[in-house]
C-alpha positions, -999 to 999 in steps of 0.1 A, spaced: -256 441 -449 -266 440 -485 -295 417 -496 -293 401 -530 -317 374 -542 -328 368 -506 -293 363 -494 -281 386 -466 -244 392 -473 -218 395 -446 -207 430 -441 -170 434 -450 -145 461 -457 -140 471 -494 -107 473 -513 -99 479 -549 -81 454 -571 -72 478 -599 -105 493 -608 -126 463 -595 -141 467 -560 -140 436 -537 -161 434 -506 -182 461 -489 -213 451 -508 -197 452 -543 -209 425 -567 -191 392 -561 -163 388 -585 -150 358 -605 -113 350 -606 -92 325 -625 -55 318 -631 -34 315 -662 -16 283 -668 9 297 -694 45 305 -685 42 342 -674 75 350 -691 57 342 -724 37 374 -721 20 371 -755 6 337 -747 -4 348 -712 -21 379 -725 -41 357 -750 -53 335 -721 -61 366 -700 -83 379 -728 -100 345 -731 -107 344 -694 -121 380 -695 -144 370 -723 -156 340 -703 -165 361 -673 -134 365 -652 -132 399 -635 -97 394 -621 -69 371 -633 -40 357 -613 -6 349 -629 23 331 -613 54 351 -605 79 324 -597 110 337 -615 126 369 -626 115 364 -661 79 361 -649 81 395 -632 94 409 -664 65 393 -682 41 409 -658 56 443 -666 46 437 -702 12 421 -694 -2 446 -669 -5 476 -692 -23 455 -719 -45 434 -697 -83 439 -699 -87 430 -662 -67 436 -630 -38 412 -625 -29 394 -593 7 380 -589 9 346 -572 40 344 -551 55 312 -540 86 309 -517 106 339 -527 95 372 -511 117 391 -536 94 379 -563 66 398 -545 87 430 -546 95 424 -582 58 419 -590 50 452 -573 76 469 -595 58 453 -625 27 472 -615 4 443 -605 -29 452 -589 -27 426 -561 -4 400 -545 -13 366 -532 10 353 -504 8 318 -489 17 320 -451 29 284 -454 55 293 -480 69 327 -470 74 323 -432 100 348 -420 82 377 -404 107 403 -416 101 391 -452 64 393 -447 66 428 -433 89 440 -461 64 430 -487 35 445 -467 53 478 -463 60 480 -500 24 471 -509 12 497 -483 32 524 -499 18 516 -533 -18 510 -522 -18 475 -535 -39 448 -517 -26 414 -506 -46 382 -505 -36 360 -476 -39 326 -493 -39 299 -466 -39 264 -482 -46 232 -462 -20 214 -482 8 238 -473 1 247 -437 29 260 -416 46 230 -399 42 245 -364 5 248 -368 2 214 -383 20 200 -352 0 222 -328 -33 208 -340 -24 171 -337 -6 165 -370 -36 173 -392 -52 202 -410 -81 216 -391 -104 247 -396 -89 262 -365 -53 258 -378 -61 275 -411 -79 304 -394 -50 308 -370 -26 309 -399 -45 337 -416 -48 357 -384 -10 353 -377 -4 368 -412 -28 397 -404 -8 405 -373 24 408 -393 7 432 -417 -7 452 -387 29 457 -375 35 479 -405 0 494 -406 -12 475 -437 -49 465 -439 -57 462 -476 -63 425 -471 -84 397 -486 -82 362 -471 -88 327 -483 -86 294 -463 -88 268 -490 -88 230 -487 -95 202 -510 -121 188 -485 -154 206 -489 -165 202 -453 -131 214 -440 -131 244 -463 -167 254 -455 -161 252 -417 -128 271 -420 -145 300 -438 -174 300 -414 -150 303 -384 -130 330 -402 -161 350 -410 -169 352 -373 -136 368 -363 -128 393 -391 -145 417 -415 -119 414 -443 -132 404 -477 -131 366 -483 -119 348 -514 -137 315 -517 -125 283 -534 -120 246 -531 -83 240 -538 -72 212 -561 -109 203 -568 -98 181 -598 -112 177 -633 -148 181 -643 -174 169 -635 -162 161 -600 -142 193 -597 -172 213 -607 -194 195 -582 -170 200 -553 -164 236 -561 -200 244 -565 -209 226 -533 -183 244 -512 -186 279 -527 -223 277 -531 -229 267 -495 -210 297 -482 -225 321 -507 -260 310 -496 -250 320 -460 -238 354 -472 -201 346 -469 -178 354 -498 -168 384 -518 -148 369 -547 -146 333 -559 -124 309 -580 -130 274 -593 -97 255 -591 -102 229 -619 -79 205 -636 -90 219 -670 -87 249 -693 -90 279 -670 -117 293 -692 -139 266 -678 -132 280 -643 -143 315 -653 -175 302 -670 -183 280 -640 -178 308 -615 -200 332 -636 -227 306 -640 -228 299 -603 -232 336 -594 -259 340 -621 -277 309 -609 -278 322 -573 -290 356 -584 -258 372 -572 -247 386 -606 -268 398 -635 -272 373 -663 -245 379 -689 -253 351 -713 -281 327 -721 -295 307 -692 -305 275 -710 -331 253 -694 -343 220 -708 -368 193 -698 -353 159 -688 -373 143 -716 -400 117 -711 -423 93 -730 -439 123 -747 -407 138 -762 -405 138 -800 -369 149 -802 -336 140 -787 -338 168 -760 -302 162 -748 -287 167 -783 -308 197 -791 -299 213 -758 -262 207 -764 -264 222 -798 -282 252 -785 -256 257 -758 -229 255 -784 -247 280 -806 -251 305 -778 -216 300 -763 -200 332 -775 -231 354 -777 -237 377 -748 -275 375 -747 -289 377 -712 -321 357 -718 -335 325 -704 -341 300 -732 -359 267 -730 -357 236 -750 -387 214 -744 -394 179 -757 -430 182 -766 -456 208 -775 -481 192 -751 -465 204 -719 -435 224 -730 -449 259 -736 -468 258 -703 -440 244 -682 -415 270 -695 -439 299 -698 -417 321 -677 -387 317 -701 -379 346 -723 -379 323 -753 -384 286 -759 -391 259 -784 -410 227 -781 -413 198 -805 -443 183 -822 -450 164 -855 -414 170 -867 -418 207 -862 -405 232 -836 -431 254 -820 -413 286 -808 -428 306 -780 -420 339 -763 -430 343 -726 -454 314 -731 -470 328 -763 -467 309 -795 -448 329 -820 -436 307 -849 -434 272 -864 -401 260 -879 -388 227 -893 -373 204 -867 -338 208 -883 -340 245 -879 -349 247 -842 -316 258 -829 -311 284 -856 -345 298 -849 -337 301 -812 -306 320 -819 -323 343 -844 -352 350 -821 -329 355 -790 -309 381 -809 -342 398 -820 -356 399 -785 -324 411 -771 -322 440 -795 -358 450 -798 -377 434 -769 -402 406 -767 -433 427 -777 -416 441 -807 -405 406 -818 -440 392 -814 -455 421 -833 -436 409 -864 -455 375 -866 -490 360 -866 -492 347 -831 -527 334 -836 -517 313 -865 -487 299 -845 -511 291 -816 -534 272 -839 -506 251 -854 -493 243 -819 -528 233 -808 -531 211 -838 -499 192 -830 -508 190 -794 -541 174 -801 -525 149 -825 -501 138 -798 -528 134 -772 -548 112 -796 -518 91 -806 -501 87 -772 -530 92 -748 -532 114 -718 -510 93 -695 -480 85 -717 -457 83 -687 -479 57 -670 -484 81 -640 -517 65 -631 -501 31 -625 -474 47 -603 -501 65 -583 -520 33 -577 -488 16 -564 -481 46 -541 -516 43 -527 -511 7 -518 -484 19 -494 -502 50 -481 -539 42 -479 
C-alpha cells in the first residue's frame, strides 16, 4: 500500500495506458472526454490539447462509426496524451479503434452482450497489449441482471456485471483491465465501488455518471469521488459534467491537488469569506485573481484577504498573499510584509510576485524589497482600522454573551 497525504491507497495491479501508468501506486490520473465528432479530427485534436492543458492525463473519444475510427487514426499520432476509444454497441468499432492505434478501449457490458464478441475484442487487445476499461453504467445495466436484482439497479448488480465481463476476458487470458461501476446516485456509486474493491485488485476508474451541470454536477462528483479517494479507493478519475469538458479536467485536477494526491500544478487560491472588517470586495478580487492565474502554471498558494488587521496572520502559511487597508494592498510572502500597492493594482501585483517567487524563490524575492518599511506601513493601516472600527467589529462579544445564556 502507498501512503499519500495520510491516505493509505488500495493495492492494485498496474497497467499502462500509452505511456501513463494507472494503478499499482502510480499517481492518480485525470481523464475527460471530447464532445466533438471524432471524424472531425482537427476539432477533436484541438479539444484534446485544451484538455491536456487543463490537467487531463488521458482523453477518451467516441468511436461510434467508421468515420470516427478513421478520425482516431489521424488523432492518435498527434495527441499529447493517450487516447481511449469509447465503444457503444458495435464490437467491430472496437476492432477498428485498435487498428487506429488507440491506447485503451472502454466497453460497456450492458451494450456489447454477446460473449463471442467480447472475447474477440479481448483477444485482439491482448495481442496488441492494449488495456480495456470495463465500464459498467447503472443506466444501461444488462436486462438479466436488472431483473435478477428485483427490477432495480443495485451495487451488487453492477459488481456482478463487471465480474462477468472479467470472466469473459479470462477465457482468452486477457488481464489488462480497469473497471468502473458508475451511477448517477452518489450513495449507489460509492457502495458499488466499495464492494468491487473488496473482490478484485484491478485498477478502478472513479466517476459519478451524468452528474449534470455545475455547480450541482461538481458537488455530486466531488462527493462521490472524494469519499472513495479518502478511503484509498481509486486509480484514475473523471468528472462527468454537462459543461465544457475542460471544466471536467480542471475539476479533477483540483480535487486531487486539494486532497494532496497530486502535486500542485497551478495556483491554489484561498480567500477569506469577508466580514465587517473587510475594506474591499473580497469576492470580486478573488475572482479577478483566479482569472489572472488561470493559464499560468505557478504551483503556489496565494491568499486574498479582506483586511490588514487579520489577513497576514491568518494566511501566514500561504506562499503569497495580499490584504487590504486604507485603499492599499499590503502584499506579504510567507507572512512577512513585502510591498504596498494601490488597491487597483492588487491583482497585478499578485501575478508579478507569484512569477518572481516561482522563478527565484521567496527569499530572493524578499531580498529585493524593504520588508521593514512594508511592515511599518501595514502596521500603520492596521492601527487606523482598529481605531476607526474598534476591536470587535463583528460583534463577537454580543454573540458570546448570547451563547453563555444557553450554556452557563
